[in-house]
N, C-alpha and C positions, 0 to 999 in steps of 0.2 A: 791872600787876596780874598777881601770881604765879598758881600754879596754887592754892596753898591760899587764896587771897583769891576763888575764883570758888566758886559753890554749885552742887551738883548737884541735879538734879532728876529724875523719873520723866516721860517725853513719849510720850502716846498717838497716832500716827501713820498713816495709812494706808497698806498696805503697798507700794501702786503707789505713793504719793508718797518714799517712805523711799527706795524704788529710784531712782527720779529723782534725788532728792538724794544718793544715793551714786555715782549716776555723773556727777553735774555735779559734786561733789566730788572725783572721780578725775581729771576733765578739767582742772579749777585746781590739782592737789597739797596740795589738803586732807583734813583727815581729814572722816568727815561729822560730829562734832563743829563741828571748824574751820570746815564750811561753813554750818550753820545757825547759828552765833555771827556769821557774817560777813552772812549774810545779816540776821538781826536790826539788826546794826549799820548796815546801810545802809538797812535802814526807820527806823530810828530819827533819822537825819542826814534823812532825805528830810521825815521828819512835822517836825523842828524848821525845817527851812526853808519847807516848807510855813505853818506854824504864825508863823514869824515876817516872811513876807511877809503873812499876814494881818493880823498885828499891825500893820504900816506902813501897812495901806491905810486902818485906822479913824482 
């Protein structure tokens, strides 16, 4: 996916959460945007995995 394929939006976030994400991003050599995108991607992967496990139990 190229940058032009990405959609921009406003994110309202508490300053203390933003500060932690900023520090975390720096620790992992990512931009704040890159860190938030990475965290969302990981959360979606975990959700799909849980959903797949749940569906296989049915």
